[in-house]
Every structure is written in structure tokens, then in C-alpha cells.
C-alpha positions as semicolon CSV with decimal commas, in nm:
position;residue;x (nm);y (nm);z (nm)
1;M;2,172;2,257;1,198
2;S;2,106;2,475;1,498
3;T;2,133;2,301;1,843
4;S;2,048;2,370;2,199
5;K;2,173;2,141;2,474
6;K;1,885;1,911;2,429
7;T;1,776;1,940;2,072
8;C;1,869;1,976;1,718
9;V;1,656;2,131;1,429
10;V;1,633;1,914;1,141
11;G;1,448;2,050;0,842
12;G;1,261;2,288;1,078
13;V;1,167;1,998;1,327
14;T;1,316;1,981;1,665
15;L;1,470;1,637;1,738
16;P;1,723;1,501;1,996
17;R;1,989;1,446;1,731
18;P;2,082;1,611;1,406
19;F;1,930;1,341;1,182
20;K;1,639;1,108;1,147
21;V;1,689;0,752;1,035
22;R;1,417;0,699;0,774
23;R;1,464;0,315;0,689
24;L;1,716;0,043;0,659
25;G;1,877;0,088;0,329
26;H;2,119;-0,196;0,278
27;F;2,339;-0,472;0,448
28;G;2,657;-0,646;0,387
29;I;2,831;-0,954;0,500
30;N;3,186;-1,094;0,468
31;V;3,184;-1,439;0,310
32;H;3,433;-1,727;0,264
33;D;3,419;-1,746;-0,099
34;P;3,221;-1,465;-0,291
35;E;3,212;-1,680;-0,612
36;V;3,025;-1,957;-0,422
37;S;2,804;-1,691;-0,243
38;R;2,719;-1,530;-0,583
39;H;2,549;-1,852;-0,716
40;F;2,334;-1,836;-0,391
41;Y;2,236;-1,479;-0,393
42;E;2,216;-1,404;-0,767
43;K;2,093;-1,727;-0,927
44;L;1,879;-1,855;-0,639
45;L;1,754;-1,538;-0,461
46;G;1,757;-1,317;-0,775
47;F;1,985;-1,028;-0,678
48;R;2,136;-0,848;-0,978
49;I;2,515;-0,773;-0,953
50;S;2,544;-0,391;-0,987
51;D;2,930;-0,346;-0,955
52;V;3,247;-0,540;-0,842
53;L;3,529;-0,423;-0,621
54;D;3,865;-0,601;-0,647
55;F;4,043;-0,596;-0,319
56;G;4,345;-0,793;-0,464
57;G;4,531;-0,461;-0,542
58;R;4,531;-0,384;-0,168
59;L;4,764;-0,696;-0,102
60;P;5,130;-0,766;-0,202
61;E;5,159;-0,953;-0,506
62;E;5,298;-1,258;-0,323
63;E;5,002;-1,257;-0,080
64;M;4,728;-1,250;-0,348
65;A;4,695;-1,621;-0,395
66;K;4,699;-1,701;-0,026
67;H;4,360;-1,578;0,073
68;G;4,112;-1,692;-0,195
69;P;3,909;-1,489;-0,440
70;H;3,956;-1,118;-0,386
71;V;3,654;-0,970;-0,575
72;G;3,355;-0,844;-0,361
73;Y;3,013;-0,791;-0,514
74;F;2,748;-0,518;-0,490
75;A;2,389;-0,648;-0,554
76;R;2,051;-0,498;-0,585
77;H;1,698;-0,618;-0,573
78;G;1,542;-0,303;-0,737
79;T;1,676;0,014;-0,863
80;E;1,902;0,125;-0,602
81;H;2,267;0,055;-0,676
82;H;2,296;-0,190;-0,396
83;S;2,078;-0,322;-0,122
84;F;2,314;-0,628;-0,047
85;V;2,685;-0,662;-0,061
86;F;2,899;-0,967;-0,012
87;F;3,295;-0,920;0,024
88;P;3,579;-1,167;0,063
89;R;3,629;-1,226;0,433
90;R;3,987;-1,374;0,411
91;V;4,120;-1,092;0,183
92;L;3,968;-0,828;0,406
93;N;4,102;-0,971;0,724
94;A;4,459;-0,989;0,547
95;V;4,441;-0,643;0,423
96;Y;4,287;-0,449;0,723
97;G;4,371;-0,698;0,990
98;F;4,012;-0,680;1,125
99;P;3,821;-0,790;1,311
100;A;4,078;-0,873;1,561
101;D;3,878;-0,733;1,847
102;Y;3,550;-0,868;1,709
103;P;3,637;-1,206;1,523
104;E;3,268;-1,307;1,516
105;V;3,137;-0,980;1,328
106;V;3,064;-1,097;0,982
107;S;2,861;-0,804;0,871
108;N;3,059;-0,513;0,708
109;Q;2,766;-0,277;0,712
110;I;2,429;-0,213;0,870
111;T;2,313;0,097;0,658
112;W;2,058;0,339;0,755
113;Q;1,909;0,614;0,533
114;V;1,869;0,983;0,650
115;G;1,677;1,235;0,474
116;S;1,952;1,473;0,357
117;L;2,320;1,543;0,286
118;R;2,309;1,792;0,561
119;E;2,195;1,518;0,798
120;V;2,500;1,294;0,718
121;V;2,731;1,600;0,756
122;D;2,571;1,706;1,085
123;G;2,549;1,347;1,201
124;H;2,935;1,290;1,149
125;D;3,008;1,609;1,345
126;W;2,777;1,509;1,614
127;F;2,934;1,156;1,646
128;V;3,289;1,312;1,653
129;K;3,177;1,555;1,918
130;K;3,046;1,258;2,144
131;E;3,376;1,078;2,071
132;M;3,201;0,781;1,928
133;R;3,420;0,540;1,736
134;I;3,396;0,590;1,364
135;Q;3,538;0,362;1,102
136;R;3,545;0,620;0,810
137;S;3,341;0,875;0,644
138;G;3,309;1,042;0,293
139;R;3,168;0,889;-0,005
140;D;3,144;0,534;-0,130
141;L;3,236;0,457;-0,492
142;P;3,069;0,275;-0,632
143;G;2,724;0,375;-0,534
144;S;2,799;0,741;-0,488
145;N;2,638;0,756;-0,137
146;W;2,766;1,018;0,113
147;N;2,816;0,848;0,458
148;V;2,963;0,810;0,797
149;Y;3,033;0,475;0,965
150;P;3,003;0,443;1,344
151;F;3,061;0,116;1,538
152;D;2,807;-0,020;1,775
153;P;2,936;-0,164;2,108
154;D;2,987;-0,504;1,975
155;G;3,188;-0,397;1,664
156;H;2,916;-0,392;1,402
157;V;2,979;-0,118;1,168
158;N;2,681;0,093;1,101
159;E;2,631;0,352;0,824
160;L;2,437;0,661;0,786
161;Y;2,384;0,764;0,422
162;Y;2,182;1,005;0,207
163;G;2,070;0,891;-0,131
164;I;2,249;0,635;-0,359
165;E;2,296;0,585;-0,718
166;Q;1,989;0,466;-0,910
167;I;2,013;0,213;-1,196
168;G;1,758;0,243;-1,478
169;W;1,601;0,061;-1,748
170;N;1,929;-0,046;-1,912
171;G;2,061;-0,205;-1,609
172;Q;2,389;-0,006;-1,622
173;S;2,580;0,150;-1,315
174;K;2,806;0,458;-1,345
175;P;3,133;0,373;-1,523
176;Y;3,450;0,373;-1,299
177;S;3,567;0,688;-1,498
178;M;3,293;0,894;-1,322
179;H;3,455;0,798;-0,981
180;K;3,730;1,068;-1,021
181;V;3,730;1,204;-0,676
182;R;3,776;1,003;-0,356
183;Y;3,623;1,168;-0,049
184;T;3,741;1,075;0,275
185;R;3,558;1,324;0,480
186;P;3,206;1,471;0,466
187;P;3,179;1,747;0,197
188;D;3,153;2,112;0,247
189;L;2,796;2,239;0,196
190;P;2,635;2,316;-0,024
191;H;2,757;2,044;-0,259
192;P;2,665;2,015;-0,646
193;S;2,369;1,794;-0,708
194;E;2,416;1,434;-0,854
195;Y;2,274;1,554;-1,186
196;A;2,529;1,828;-1,209
197;E;2,807;1,592;-1,136
198;V;2,696;1,353;-1,402
199;Q;2,652;1,623;-1,667
200;A;3,009;1,751;-1,585
201;C;3,140;1,415;-1,667
202;V;2,943;1,391;-1,984
203;R;3,088;1,738;-2,094
204;E;3,434;1,586;-2,020
205;G;3,352;1,300;-2,290
206;I;3,299;1,036;-2,040
207;D;3,070;0,756;-2,186
208;G;2,795;0,668;-1,930
209;S;2,714;0,361;-2,129
210;T;3,023;0,186;-2,032
211;G;2,937;0,101;-1,674
212;W;2,883;-0,242;-1,531
213;Q;2,576;-0,410;-1,673
214;Q;2,435;-0,728;-1,542
215;H;2,184;-0,958;-1,709
216;E;1,943;-1,221;-1,556
217;A;2,139;-1,518;-1,452
218;M;1,868;-1,781;-1,487
219;P;1,624;-1,845;-1,772
220;E;1,301;-1,641;-1,714
221;T;1,053;-1,937;-1,729
222;W;0,838;-1,885;-1,407
223;N;0,519;-1,729;-1,421
224;V;0,538;-1,507;-1,104
225;D;0,196;-1,327;-1,088
226;G;0,180;-1,264;-1,451
227;V;0,554;-1,199;-1,514
228;L;0,816;-1,428;-1,647
229;L;1,109;-1,445;-1,395
230;G;1,417;-1,658;-1,331
231;R;1,269;-1,796;-1,010
232;P;0,913;-1,837;-0,863
233;Y;0,922;-1,528;-0,637
234;K;1,050;-1,173;-0,619
235;I;1,238;-1,008;-0,336
236;T;1,070;-0,663;-0,276
237;R;1,236;-0,538;0,023
238;V;1,523;-0,607;0,237
239;G;1,557;-0,622;0,629
240;P;1,522;-0,673;0,919
241;V;1,867;-0,735;1,064
242;R;1,887;-0,973;1,360
243;L;2,193;-0,953;1,586
244;F;2,333;-1,140;1,888
245;V;2,475;-0,894;2,124
246;Q;2,683;-0,919;2,456
247;D;2,523;-0,657;2,661
248;M;2,164;-0,564;2,578
249;E;2,156;-0,230;2,750
250;Q;2,480;-0,108;2,600
251;S;2,336;-0,206;2,253
252;L;2,010;-0,020;2,319
253;R;2,218;0,293;2,423
254;F;2,365;0,289;2,082
255;Y;2,068;0,193;1,868
256;R;1,789;0,371;2,051
257;D;1,976;0,665;2,210
258;E;2,241;0,742;1,941
259;L;2,076;0,631;1,618
260;G;1,740;0,709;1,741
261;L;1,555;0,383;1,643
262;M;1,237;0,328;1,829
263;I;1,159;0,021;2,053
264;T;0,843;-0,137;1,924
265;E;0,822;-0,446;2,155
266;E;1,021;-0,666;2,385
267;V;0,978;-1,041;2,438
268;V;1,110;-1,292;2,682
269;W;1,164;-1,628;2,536
270;N;1,308;-1,910;2,747
271;G;1,428;-1,654;2,991
272;H;1,601;-1,451;2,719
273;R;1,513;-1,083;2,669
274;C;1,479;-0,995;2,295
275;V;1,415;-0,633;2,185
276;F;1,268;-0,518;1,845
277;L;1,331;-0,171;1,700
278;R;1,198;0,002;1,407
279;A;1,313;0,322;1,198
280;N;0,972;0,381;1,039
281;T;0,623;0,217;1,051
282;E;0,749;-0,134;1,007
283;H;0,722;-0,341;1,329
284;H;1,098;-0,376;1,332
285;S;1,399;-0,320;1,115
286;L;1,656;-0,440;1,375
287;A;1,604;-0,708;1,646
288;L;1,857;-0,763;1,925
289;Y;1,901;-1,101;2,105
290;P;2,131;-1,211;2,392
291;M;2,443;-1,402;2,271
292;A;2,332;-1,698;2,506
293;L;2,039;-1,760;2,253
294;R;2,267;-1,854;1,960
295;A;2,377;-2,189;2,072
296;E;2,008;-2,265;2,192
297;L;1,892;-2,191;1,847
298;G;2,181;-2,399;1,664
299;L;2,283;-2,122;1,448
300;N;2,622;-2,028;1,316
301;P;2,860;-2,046;1,633
302;H;3,108;-1,820;1,481
303;A;2,887;-1,520;1,394
304;T;2,707;-1,252;1,573
305;L;2,466;-1,230;1,275
306;F;2,132;-1,409;1,359
307;S;1,982;-1,333;1,027
308;F;1,926;-1,092;0,748
309;G;1,559;-1,063;0,625
310;M;1,435;-1,057;0,264
311;Q;1,067;-0,998;0,201
312;V;0,903;-1,144;-0,106
313;A;0,592;-0,995;-0,267
314;N;0,313;-1,212;-0,113
315;Y;0,242;-1,539;0,081
316;Q;0,219;-1,763;-0,229
317;Q;0,558;-1,652;-0,329
318;L;0,696;-1,728;0,005
319;R;0,554;-2,079;-0,011
320;D;0,700;-2,118;-0,371
321;A;1,048;-1,975;-0,242
322;V;1,073;-2,238;0,022
323;S;0,983;-2,523;-0,241
324;F;1,221;-2,386;-0,503
325;L;1,515;-2,335;-0,258
326;T;1,459;-2,687;-0,105
327;E;1,464;-2,832;-0,462
328;Q;1,793;-2,653;-0,519
329;G;1,950;-2,824;-0,216
330;V;1,943;-2,523;0,017
331;T;1,886;-2,598;0,391
332;I;1,574;-2,439;0,530
333;R;1,521;-2,385;0,900
334;M;1,202;-2,321;1,087
335;L;1,252;-2,131;1,422
336;P;1,017;-2,039;1,690
337;P;0,768;-1,785;1,585
338;E;0,769;-1,613;1,933
339;L;1,109;-1,480;1,834
340;F;0,974;-1,279;1,541
341;P;0,678;-1,075;1,659
342;G;0,532;-0,860;1,370
343;I;0,599;-1,129;1,116
344;D;0,372;-1,440;1,078
345;Y;0,502;-1,707;0,840
346;C;0,871;-1,712;0,765
347;A;1,157;-1,960;0,687
348;F;1,528;-1,935;0,703
349;A;1,754;-2,032;0,414
350;L;2,122;-2,108;0,490
351;D;2,373;-1,960;0,253
352;P;2,709;-2,127;0,175
353;D;2,849;-1,987;0,492
354;G;2,570;-2,102;0,691
355;F;2,443;-1,740;0,755
356;A;2,058;-1,736;0,789
357;I;1,845;-1,543;0,544
358;Q;1,494;-1,488;0,666
359;L;1,229;-1,513;0,399
360;Y;0,881;-1,366;0,485
361;Y;0,594;-1,169;0,314
362;Y;0,426;-0,973;0,585
363;M;0,541;-0,718;0,846
364;E;0,316;-0,558;1,092
365;Q;0,287;-0,186;1,066
366;V;0,282;0,054;1,367
367;G;0,053;0,369;1,373
368;W;0,084;0,724;1,523
369;D;0,080;0,606;1,880
370;G;0,371;0,362;1,845
371;R;0,187;0,078;1,983
372;P;0,211;-0,267;1,803
373;R;-0,077;-0,507;1,763
374;P;-0,151;-0,685;2,101
375;A;0,007;-1,031;2,085
376;A;-0,339;-1,189;2,162
377;L;-0,485;-1,032;1,843
378;R;-0,196;-1,206;1,623
379;P;-0,246;-1,534;1,447
380;V;-0,111;-1,852;1,591
381;I;0,169;-1,982;1,374
382;D;0,275;-2,340;1,348
383;P;0,600;-2,322;1,153
384;Q;0,577;-2,684;1,061
385;H;0,226;-2,655;0,900
386;W;0,149;-2,371;0,657
387;P;-0,206;-2,320;0,521
388;D;-0,264;-2,288;0,148
389;T;-0,391;-1,925;0,222
390;V;-0,403;-1,688;0,505
391;P;-0,681;-1,425;0,594
392;A;-0,609;-1,076;0,531
393;A;-0,484;-0,836;0,836
394;S;-0,571;-0,480;0,861
395;D;-0,220;-0,408;0,735
396;S;-0,176;-0,674;0,458
397;Y;0,034;-0,539;0,185
398;L;0,093;-0,210;0,367
399;G;0,464;-0,073;0,443
400;E;0,746;0,033;0,219
401;P;0,647;-0,044;-0,136
402;Y;0,841;-0,173;-0,414
403;F;0,883;0,066;-0,702
404;G;0,918;-0,035;-1,063
405;P;0,878;-0,372;-1,265
406;W;1,000;-0,681;-1,108
407;S;1,283;-0,749;-1,364
């Protein structure tokens, strides 16, 4: 990285900061009972468990039984090691004493992918120079992703990372014996490639076939667009994240000015200013809402998390998902569509902790000039009455694609 007072050079391109966020990579929450949450996220939503992390050893033995289950789960919807994690909130609070300053922060990571390892390292140094609060940096194991974790003004932990372990046809993650070195700071550059690291472990006799392997948790009896799956839909993308914040301008200074997300649109609803930011061509990957809106919407009164989004493959699958989850006893909420510009039909499924998961199929795409579709050209959505079919938009089925087979 070379810098001047106002610009950084990132891969030969001048930018205001030494990294460029490409997309929302993954997200995590802390839950009351991970075993109960596992049923919801694995069996009902279709995530595959890619690894487990036992936090119990971080507690004194006499404390272990006091705080409930102590195993956290890494989960994936595609080939990336994890796109969603859920950890034991009571155990984490006991081990780390957090979030004493932010008791309503239930997310444990909002993770943004940058383009290279150098961007992670230079981003870390840039945050340090700016005296920003950082939780930690180094490398996550499991997952193998290099990262730095800065806090936003409300105490939400964000993560910048480069790359993540990929899980192939046999469904196995790296064995723990490959996690030999714990990194607590960014690496010196250049660093050996992922391939070189794995081959070094193989030469040492480590058996790569001994990693965690998770199988489908439900019988694959649903014909989903020609593929037999364990439920009548497939999650093909994660995000956006929606947060309630105390001070909109402070939050924007972090997400817009420090992380470099771009404001796509602002909406005023019932007197509340709501701001929608994007990392790439999607209408938004992050939405910020004033805290005062939380009670008005009747959402979890103890969480700054409004919702986390999960995109399914198409509109019919969205309809089928709502029917399936309703039959499984999941509470479904319909909320005012004015709060979700860029998304047409959507529904919110409440998980066992009462956290809202936004299910949708379509995300408006933004072109070179950065302007979204005018509101007057968007369809009028009646959340209580969904049609059997919807007309195509100019950007239907566009945006970040899903790679690989569905299961």
C-alpha cells in the first residue's frame, strides 16, 4: 500500500482507504440455547454444520454447568466454510464478560469480504493509526480466514476478511490437526498460499479426511425445481443485515466513511429516517434504522438486531418457504414494505430467540451511476396478499449468483 494524505493505492487503483469491501460474507448471532437454534437453522432453513467450537474449556470446571450448552456452530449454505454462525450467549457472557457496555448487541460478527490479504493487513494498520476500537485480529480457526474486527459506535463487531476455507464434494472441513498455529495479529507479507499450507500438513502425515463432515439433516423428499432436497426451497445468498442504532450520523460515519459502504437510498417512514447501504451492486447489504422504531414494529425488545436476510432461489420457493415454516410452527411476520426498498415480497421468520430472519427472493441491482430504481417505478406490494406469479423486472435473477449444486 502506498498512501498520500487523502488516497491509498489498492491494486493500482486510488481509493480513500487501503481496502475495498466487495460483499457481505457472513454473519453471526449469540443465542440462548444453540441446540434449540440448531434445529431451526439446520433442519428448517437448511444450513449445513461445517464445524463446532466448544467454549466450555474456557470456563472453570465448576462453572461449566451453570450457563447452559457451551458448543457453538459454524454453518454454511454453499461451499464457503461458514456463512452463518450461532454461539452460546450465556457462556460467552460468562467467559468474556461482554457485552457489559452493549447488553442488547446479539450479533457476534458482521463480516465483510475484501479483495486480498494485503487489504486485510493494511486495513488493520489503518484502523490502528486512526485509533479505532478493535476487538482482535489475526486468523480464525476454524475457517482459516485472515481478519481484523473493528467495533461500530453501537458495539456491533464488524470483520474484514480475505478468503475463507472452501468445502468440496465430500462435505468435509479441515481437520483440527491442521490448525497448528494460532495467529493473533496480521501476518508478515508475503505469506504462503492456502494450497502450500495444506500440502505442508499432508507431508507431515495429517489425514485431511478426518475433518468435520455434516450430512443432510432431513429426508430429501421435496422436488425443488428438479432437485430432491430436505425442504421446499434453497437459500442461495445471505444478507442484508438490518440494525437498530442509537445515533444515525455516528453509525454512518463508521459504515460509510470508515468501511466505505455506499448509501443507496434513504427513506423516512412514520417520521423515522432509515438508511440503506451497499457494498457492491445489490441495493443494500446493510440497513440502519433508529432505535425508536424497534418498539413500533414489535420486534425483539432486547436486541439491536432488526433482522438478518436469507435469499432463496426464486419467488415460488419463497412462497413454499413461508408455507413450510408455518406448518412447522414457526412464527411468520409481515412488516411494512416501505422499510425494505429494493426488495419486493418478503417474510420474517422468528427463530427460537425471537430474532427475525428475512426471507426474500429478489434484490434490486444498482448500475454504474449509483442510482436505484425510482420508487414510482417499483411494484406496489401488499404483504398480506401475494400473487401466484410476479412479472419480471429488468434485474430479475441478477446479482451475486450461487455456485455449485444445491445440495
